[in-house]
C-alpha positions in Angstrom: 196.1 1.6 309.2 194.3 1.1 312.5 191.5 3.6 313.0 190.3 4.7 316.4 186.7 6.0 316.8 186.6 9.5 318.2 182.9 10.2 317.8 181.7 12.5 320.6 178.8 11.5 322.8 175.4 12.5 321.4 177.0 13.4 318.0 175.0 12.8 314.8 178.1 12.1 312.8 181.0 9.6 313.1 184.7 10.4 313.4 187.8 8.2 313.3 191.5 9.0 313.8 194.6 7.1 312.4 198.2 7.6 311.6 200.2 6.4 308.5 203.4 7.5 306.7 204.0 10.3 309.2 200.6 11.8 308.6 197.8 12.1 311.2 194.3 11.6 309.7 190.9 12.6 310.9 188.1 10.9 308.9 184.6 12.3 309.5 181.2 11.6 308.1 180.1 14.8 306.4 176.3 15.1 306.5 175.8 18.3 304.5 173.7 17.2 301.6 174.8 13.6 300.9 176.3 11.5 303.7 179.9 11.2 302.6 183.3 10.8 304.3 185.9 13.5 304.2 189.5 13.4 305.4 191.7 16.0 307.2 195.4 15.1 307.2 198.3 16.9 308.9 202.0 16.1 309.2 203.0 14.7 312.5 206.2 16.8 312.7 204.6 20.0 311.5 200.9 20.6 312.4 200.9 23.8 310.2 201.0 21.5 307.1 197.5 20.2 306.7 195.0 19.4 304.0 191.2 18.7 303.9 189.7 16.8 301.0 186.6 19.1 301.1 188.9 21.9 299.9 189.0 20.2 296.5 185.5 18.8 296.6 186.8 15.3 297.2 184.7 13.0 299.4 184.2 9.2 299.7 181.1 7.0 299.8 182.4 4.6 302.4 184.8 4.7 305.4 186.9 2.0 303.7 187.4 4.2 300.6 188.6 7.1 302.8 190.9 4.8 304.8 192.4 3.4 301.6 193.0 6.9 300.2 194.8 7.8 303.5 197.0 4.7 303.4 198.2 5.6 299.9 198.9 9.2 300.7 202.6 10.2 301.2 203.9 13.3 303.0 205.2 15.0 299.8 201.8 14.4 298.1 200.0 16.0 301.1 202.3 19.0 300.8 201.6 19.2 297.1 197.9 19.0 297.5 198.0 21.8 300.1 200.2 24.1 298.0 198.0 23.6 294.9 194.9 24.5 296.9 196.5 27.7 298.2 197.8 28.6 294.7 194.2 28.5 293.4 193.1 30.8 296.1 195.4 33.6 295.1 
């Protein structure tokens, strides 16, 4: 997966964007507490279907770990993760 840096000017954190398996990913450096990477993924065909790894407390120590997780994620797994998160919220 090719990542494009999308960090805004004068920003303290880094952000990257990529696309794989019909999912658009935003990978950001989360600096609350420890500096760790989090991922937000949304389906290309349906932007209402999205998932953020922070919802389940999942973060990554390196950008490479986050990118590898993204490359292995399939659309049906993203939908399953999202549905499981919202089931827990009820």
